[in-house]
Every structure is written in structure tokens, then in C-alpha cells.
C-alpha positions in Angstrom: -143.0 -45.8 88.7 -145.8 -43.9 90.4 -146.6 -40.7 88.5 -146.5 -37.8 90.9 -149.5 -35.5 90.6 -149.2 -32.0 89.2 -150.0 -30.3 92.5 -147.1 -32.0 94.3 -144.7 -31.3 91.4 -145.7 -27.6 91.4 -145.2 -27.5 95.2 -141.8 -29.0 94.9 -140.8 -26.5 92.2 -142.0 -23.6 94.3 -140.1 -24.7 97.4 -137.0 -25.5 95.4 -137.1 -22.0 93.9 -137.6 -20.4 97.4 -134.6 -22.2 98.8 -132.5 -21.4 95.7 -133.5 -17.7 95.9 -132.3 -17.6 99.5 -128.9 -18.7 98.2 -128.7 -16.5 95.2 -125.7 -14.4 96.4 -122.9 -15.6 98.6 -123.0 -13.6 101.9 -120.0 -11.2 102.4 -117.6 -12.5 105.0 -114.3 -11.2 106.4 -112.1 -14.2 106.7 -109.6 -12.3 108.8 -106.9 -14.6 110.2 -109.3 -17.5 110.9 -107.6 -20.6 109.5 -109.4 -23.2 111.5 -110.7 -26.2 109.6 -114.3 -25.3 110.5 -113.9 -21.6 109.4 -115.8 -20.1 106.4 -112.3 -19.9 104.7 -112.2 -23.7 104.5 -115.9 -24.4 104.3 -116.1 -22.5 101.0 -114.3 -25.3 99.1 -116.7 -27.9 100.6 -119.2 -29.8 98.5 -120.9 -30.8 101.7 -121.0 -27.6 103.7 -120.1 -24.6 101.5 -119.9 -22.7 98.3 -118.9 -25.5 96.0 -122.1 -27.4 96.8 -124.3 -24.3 96.3 -122.7 -23.8 92.9 -123.9 -27.3 91.9 -127.5 -26.3 92.8 -127.5 -23.2 90.7 -125.7 -24.8 87.8 -128.2 -27.7 87.5 -131.1 -25.2 87.8 -129.6 -23.0 85.1 -129.2 -25.9 82.8 -132.9 -26.5 83.1 -133.9 -22.9 82.5 -134.6 -22.1 86.2 -132.0 -19.4 86.6 -128.9 -18.0 84.8 -125.2 -18.3 85.1 -124.7 -15.3 87.5 -125.1 -17.2 90.8 -123.2 -20.2 89.4 -120.2 -17.9 88.7 -120.6 -16.1 92.0 -120.5 -19.3 94.1 -117.7 -20.9 92.1 -115.7 -17.7 92.6 -116.4 -17.9 96.3 -115.3 -21.6 96.3 -111.9 -20.7 94.8 -111.0 -17.6 96.8 -108.4 -19.5 98.7 -105.8 -22.0 97.6 -107.6 -25.3 97.2 -106.6 -28.2 99.4 -105.1 -31.3 97.8 -103.6 -32.6 101.0 -104.6 -35.3 103.6 -108.0 -33.8 104.2 -109.0 -33.4 100.6 -111.5 -35.7 98.9 -114.7 -35.8 96.9 -116.4 -33.6 99.4 -113.6 -31.1 100.1 -110.8 -29.3 98.5 -109.7 -29.6 94.9 -111.8 -32.7 94.1 -114.9 -31.1 95.5 -114.4 -27.9 93.5 -113.6 -30.0 90.4 -116.8 -31.9 90.8 -118.7 -28.7 91.3 -117.1 -27.1 88.2 -117.8 -30.0 85.9 -121.4 -30.5 87.2 -122.4 -26.8 87.5 -120.7 -25.4 84.4 -119.9 -28.2 82.0 -117.8 -27.1 79.1 -116.9 -23.8 80.7 -113.7 -22.8 82.6 -111.7 -25.3 80.6 -108.3 -24.3 82.0 -109.5 -24.6 85.6 -111.2 -27.8 84.9 -108.1 -29.4 83.4 -106.0 -28.2 86.3 -108.4 -29.6 88.8 -108.5 -33.0 87.0 -104.7 -33.1 87.1 -104.8 -32.3 90.9 -107.3 -35.1 91.5 -105.2 -37.5 89.5 -102.1 -36.6 91.4 -103.9 -36.9 94.7 -105.3 -40.3 93.7 -101.9 -41.6 92.7 -100.5 -40.5 96.1 -103.3 -42.1 98.0 -103.0 -45.4 96.0 -99.3 -45.6 96.6 -99.8 -45.2 100.3 -102.6 -47.7 100.3 -100.7 -50.4 98.5 -97.7 -49.9 100.7 -99.9 -50.3 103.7 -101.4 -53.5 102.3 -97.9 -54.9 101.5 -97.0 -54.3 105.1 -100.0 -56.3 106.3 -101.5 -53.3 108.2 -105.1 -52.3 108.7 -106.4 -49.3 106.7 -106.7 -45.9 108.3 -110.2 -44.6 108.9 -110.6 -42.5 105.8 -108.5 -44.4 103.3 -111.4 -45.9 101.3 -114.5 -43.9 102.1 -116.7 -41.7 99.8 -116.1 -38.4 101.8 -112.4 -38.1 101.4 -111.1 -41.5 100.5 -110.3 -43.5 97.4 -114.0 -44.5 96.8 -114.9 -40.8 96.4 -111.9 -40.1 94.2 -112.9 -43.1 92.1 -116.4 -41.8 91.7 -114.9 -38.5 90.4 -112.6 -40.5 87.9 -115.5 -42.7 86.8 -117.3 -39.6 85.7 -114.4 -37.7 84.2 -112.2 -40.5 82.7 -114.0 -43.8 82.7 -111.7 -45.2 80.1 -108.5 -44.3 81.9 -106.1 -46.5 83.8 -106.4 -44.5 87.0 -110.0 -45.4 87.7 -109.1 -49.1 87.2 -106.3 -48.7 89.6 -108.8 -47.5 92.2 -111.0 -50.5 91.4 -108.0 -52.8 91.8 -107.4 -51.3 95.2 -111.0 -51.9 96.2 -110.8 -55.5 95.1 -107.7 -55.9 97.2 -109.5 -54.2 100.1 -111.9 -57.1 100.3 -109.0 -59.6 100.9 -108.1 -60.6 104.5 -105.3 -58.7 106.1 -102.7 -60.8 107.9 -102.2 -58.2 110.6 -101.0 -59.1 114.1 -103.8 -57.4 116.1 -106.8 -58.4 118.3 -109.2 -58.4 115.3 -107.4 -61.4 113.9 -108.4 -63.3 110.7 -112.1 -62.9 111.3 -112.0 -59.2 110.4 -112.5 -58.1 106.9 -109.9 -56.2 104.9 -111.6 -52.9 105.6 -111.4 -53.3 109.4 -109.7 -50.3 110.8 -108.0 -50.0 114.1 -108.8 -46.2 114.2 -111.5 -44.9 116.5 -114.5 -43.4 114.6 -114.5 -39.6 114.4 -115.9 -38.0 117.6 -116.4 -41.4 119.1 -115.3 -41.8 122.7 -116.8 -45.1 123.5 -114.1 -47.4 124.8 -115.7 -50.3 123.0 -114.1 -49.0 119.8 -110.6 -49.0 121.2 -109.8 -52.2 119.3 -111.1 -50.8 116.0 -114.3 -51.2 114.0 -115.9 -52.2 110.7 -118.1 -49.5 109.2 -121.1 -50.4 107.1 -122.4 -47.1 106.0 -122.5 -45.5 102.5 -120.6 -42.4 103.5 -117.7 -43.9 105.5 -118.2 -47.7 105.3 -118.1 -50.6 102.9 -121.4 -49.7 101.2 -119.5 -46.9 99.4 -117.0 -49.2 97.8 -119.7 -51.7 96.9 -121.7 -49.0 95.1 -118.6 -47.8 93.2 -117.7 -51.3 92.1 -121.3 -51.9 91.0 -121.6 -48.6 89.1 -118.2 -49.2 87.3 -119.4 -52.7 86.3 -122.6 -51.3 85.0 -120.5 -48.8 82.9 -118.4 -51.7 81.6 -115.3 -50.6 83.5 -113.9 -53.8 85.1 -110.8 -55.3 86.6 -109.6 -58.8 87.6 -111.4 -59.9 90.7 -114.2 -57.4 90.3 -117.1 -59.8 90.6 -115.3 -61.6 93.5 -115.0 -58.3 95.4 -118.7 -57.5 95.0 -119.5 -61.0 96.2 -117.3 -60.7 99.2 -118.9 -57.5 100.4 -122.4 -58.8 99.7 -121.7 -61.9 101.7 -120.4 -59.8 104.6 -123.7 -57.7 104.4 -125.7 -60.9 104.3 -124.0 -62.2 107.4 -124.8 -59.0 109.3 -128.3 -58.5 108.1 -130.7 -58.3 111.0 -134.3 -59.2 110.8 -137.2 -57.7 112.7 -140.9 -57.5 112.2 -140.4 -54.1 110.6 -137.9 -55.4 108.1 -134.2 -56.0 107.7 -131.5 -53.6 108.9 -127.8 -53.4 109.3 -125.6 -52.0 112.1 -123.9 -48.7 111.4 -120.6 -50.2 112.6 -119.4 -53.1 114.8 -116.8 -53.4 117.5 -114.4 -56.2 118.2 -116.7 -57.7 120.8 -119.6 -57.7 118.3 -117.3 -59.3 115.7 -116.4 -62.0 118.0 -120.1 -62.5 119.0 -121.2 -62.6 115.4 -124.0 -60.1 116.0 -124.6 -56.4 116.8 -125.3 -55.5 120.4 -128.0 -53.0 119.6 -131.5 -54.4 119.0 -132.8 -52.3 116.1 -132.0 -49.9 113.3 -130.9 -46.3 113.7 -132.3 -43.5 111.6 -133.1 -44.4 108.0 -130.5 -42.2 106.4 -128.4 -42.3 103.2 -125.2 -42.1 105.1 -125.5 -44.9 107.6 -129.0 -46.4 107.5 -130.8 -49.0 105.5 -131.5 -46.7 102.6 -127.9 -46.2 101.6 -127.0 -49.9 102.3 -130.0 -51.1 100.3 -129.3 -48.9 97.3 -125.7 -50.2 97.2 -126.9 -53.8 97.3 -129.5 -53.1 94.6 -126.8 -51.6 92.4 -124.6 -54.7 93.0 -127.5 -56.9 92.1 -128.2 -55.0 88.9 -124.5 -55.2 87.9 -124.2 -58.9 88.5 -127.7 -60.0 87.3 -128.6 -61.3 90.8 -132.4 -61.1 90.8 -132.8 -62.5 94.3 -130.5 -60.0 95.8 -132.2 -57.2 93.9 -135.6 -58.2 95.3 -134.1 -58.5 98.8 -132.5 -55.0 98.7 -135.7 -53.4 97.3 -137.8 -55.2 100.0 -135.5 -54.0 102.7 -135.8 -50.4 101.5 -139.6 -50.6 101.0 -140.1 -51.9 104.5 -137.8 -49.4 106.0 -139.7 -46.4 104.6 -143.0 -48.0 105.5 -142.0 -48.0 109.2 -143.2 -44.9 111.0 -140.9 -45.6 114.0 -137.8 -45.4 111.7 -139.1 -42.4 109.8 -139.7 -40.6 113.1 -135.9 -40.7 113.8 -135.2 -38.3 110.9 -134.7 -34.8 112.4 -133.5 -32.6 109.6 -134.1 -32.0 105.8 -130.5 -32.5 104.5 -129.1 -35.0 102.0 -126.6 -36.8 104.2 -128.8 -37.9 107.0 -132.2 -36.3 106.5 -135.4 -36.3 104.4 -133.7 -35.2 101.2 -131.2 -38.0 101.3 -134.0 -40.6 101.9 -136.1 -39.2 99.1 -133.2 -39.1 96.7 -132.2 -42.7 97.5 -135.7 -44.0 97.1 -136.2 -42.0 93.9 -133.2 -43.7 92.3 -133.9 -47.1 93.7 -137.6 -46.9 92.5 -136.4 -46.0 89.0 -134.4 -49.3 88.8 -136.8 -51.5 90.8 -138.3 -54.7 89.6 -141.7 -53.9 91.2 -143.7 -50.6 91.9 -143.5 -51.1 95.7 -140.9 -48.4 96.3 -142.5 -45.9 93.9 -145.8 -46.2 95.9 -143.9 -44.7 98.9 -142.5 -41.7 97.1 -145.6 -39.3 97.3 -145.7 -39.6 101.1 -141.9 -39.3 101.5 -141.9 -36.2 99.2 -144.7 -34.6 101.3 -142.5 -35.1 104.4 -139.6 -33.5 102.7 -141.8 -30.6 101.6 -143.1 -30.2 105.2 -139.5 -30.0 106.5 -137.8 -28.3 103.6 -137.5 -24.9 105.3 -136.2 -26.4 108.5 -132.7 -25.1 109.3 -130.1 -27.9 108.7 -127.7 -28.5 111.5 -125.2 -25.6 111.7 -127.3 -23.5 109.3 -125.1 -24.7 106.5 -125.7 -23.7 102.8 -123.9 -26.6 101.2 -125.1 -29.5 99.0 -124.8 -32.6 101.2 -125.4 -31.2 104.7 -127.1 -27.9 103.8 -130.1 -26.3 102.2 -128.7 -26.5 98.6 -129.1 -30.2 98.7 -132.7 -29.9 99.9 -133.4 -27.5 97.0 -131.7 -29.7 94.4 -133.6 -32.8 95.5 -136.9 -30.9 95.1 -135.7 -29.5 91.8 -134.9 -33.0 90.6 -138.4 -34.1 91.6 -140.1 -31.2 89.9 -138.1 -31.4 86.7 -138.1 -35.2 86.4 -134.4 -35.3 85.9 -131.3 -35.3 88.1 -128.2 -34.8 86.0 -124.8 -36.0 87.3 -125.0 -34.6 90.8 -126.1 -37.9 92.6 -122.6 -39.3 91.7 -121.3 -37.5 94.8 -123.5 -39.9 96.9 -122.9 -42.9 94.5 -126.6 -43.1 94.0 -126.2 -43.3 90.3 
């Protein structure tokens, strides 16, 4: 890997410190009677948008001697002011699982009683979700939109369990579910037998395009099939396997191969496809969207690289790394990035390339890191959408990415993105 020069590393450390200092103390807020899902009351228990995510930043920094436990405790306290959600909206990025992830990552070995209670809550939630998912499969129905995704579905819960209890039965139950997710669904609907097992008849969130009325297949790392692929691969790399594990990885990879599009700037994949696109066998857009972790080539390429590493497929590894390298070498794609955040901005792109480069067979990806880090540094103080403080969509994630670069280590936090 390319060795980053001392000047760049010092700059990353300084900017990380500035961003962290701006988040040293949770702002005072009067919740009042505001119980809306987007209110501060609920955002606090969000890894993505609120206090739980900020606690992760301060916890990792404290573990490396760049701060103390006071802000960690303050933000964890803020995250747990209200009853934690373990209902339909809860998942790795929100509610009890998000706060549990934050607690284990930011303050390992502390708050043992709370940690144990949160682990139990996550296990109970996972069991409930698995029961519903297997009943749905037995009834030959399509999955709901958020059944399997990283954000609030079983893939995200599986990522939590792979870190907390890799030898347990429950994480293997999640993997068995993902194996079965790759099998065709004999559903009586317009998608028919050509649709994969993860085809959903739900309309994407905030999507009003009538083309999605007959459902869709999502490709992305956040909400699509790249997330399950990454979890299956990471589990296999950890030696946690179930029957059909390799077959499931192969099925997803063949789907991605079939939908891989080639341009002069390199390969790309659609964010999602409609029923018409499924029937036509090709996406109706002519080129890639922004190169984000959540939906773009970076997240998809990293998932395929992990799958290749787990299965020993050298050709697939080279193809995934080449796709990512050509993506980040394309100024037209890079120009589509409009914010610094992890989910869909510069920090997510840098974090993805950082992990992919560490595992890469050639130095090509590492050669792009200095320029990408410079772009992140140039935009680090830009206000994320909504002026959020959280880890995945806010400034805490920007700070933590820069801290990881400056310190040369990441710790366990990239598990919430299934990067490692």
C-alpha cells in the first residue's frame, strides 16, 4: 500500500481533532412533546444521525489517546435518555442495536449490565425478524423492503451478532436465512420466476416513480443485495459457515455479473432495477450514479472483493479491484459527490478504498488514496445534509475516517458498513 506522507497524516489528524472538538458536548435540547420519527428524541438513538454515532467517534479516539472518556459517557448518556426502540424500525443503525453497537465499540468492557441487556434485546429482535422472514418464505411471498438490508434488516443484525457472538447459533440462523434469500420465490406476481429471491414488491422509500409499482431489486450496500453478500463473505472469512454458504455467494455474484455494465470509464451497476428492466435484461440508464458506499460502484466492488477473498476466486478479486480503481480514477464520477459523509460522500469513498486497498492484490487502489484523502480534507468542514452530528450521515463519521487515516488503524467501527 502507498505510504501516506507525514504532512497529509498531520493534516488528517488536525481536521479530525477540529471536528471532534465541535462535538465534544451534546447540545442541550428540550424534547417537549415532539415524538415524530425525525425528532431529536428519536435521532439520539441513531448510529447514523445522532448521539449513538458520536459516541463511537469519541470512544475510538479515547482508545488511541486522543481524548478521554468524558465525551463518550456524555454522548452515550444522551443516546439512552429515552426508551430504546426494539420494534419494527429498529436495526443496526437505529434503536437498541445501534446503541448496543455504540456501547461495545466506544466503551468495550464498560457498562457490562447495559451491554448484556442490549445484546439480549438484539437477540430477541433477531429471533422475531427471522420467524417472520421464514414464515414469509414458506408462504411463497416476496420480502418486504427492509427485511434483509444493513440499515434495519437481518443483514445489519447479523453484522452485530458476527461481532458479539460469532460462535453462536443465532448468527448462523441469519446466514441460513440469507442462503435461502438467494433461492427463487414461487410467488404469483408480475415479476415471475426471472426475479431473484430478494425482489421486493415494495416501492423504494421516497420513490414516486410509477415504474417501481411492480417492485424492484436493489443492488446497493445499504439496502440491497451487496450487503448480504458482504456479510456472507465476512462470516466465511471468520470461519462461520452454514450449508449452502458458497452457493449463496455464487448466486449473488452471478446476478451482479449479469448486471455489470461496461463503459470506457469502467464497470458499473445500477442502483436498482424495475420490472421493465428485469424483462429487458438491462438497466434503462446509460451510466453510473455517484460513486458512493451506499449505492455506487465502491460499495458493490468491496462486497465482491470480500466474496472473492472468502472463496479464493482470484479472477473475481482482480475484477472487483479494477472496477473500483477505474471508478475513483474517473473525474466525472467523482464530481457527483456533493457532501463529506460516510454513507454517500467523500468519507465513505475513502473508507471503502482504504479497506479495499489493504486487501488488494496490486497497488493500483492504494495509488489513488492520497488524492482521495485530499478531496476529503478539502470538504471535511462542509455541512452534511441536515447538519447532522451522527456517524454514518454526519460529521462524526468524517472525523472518524480522518482519525483512522491519521492513526493508521480503524478498530471495529467499519463493521456497521460491512467494510471489514
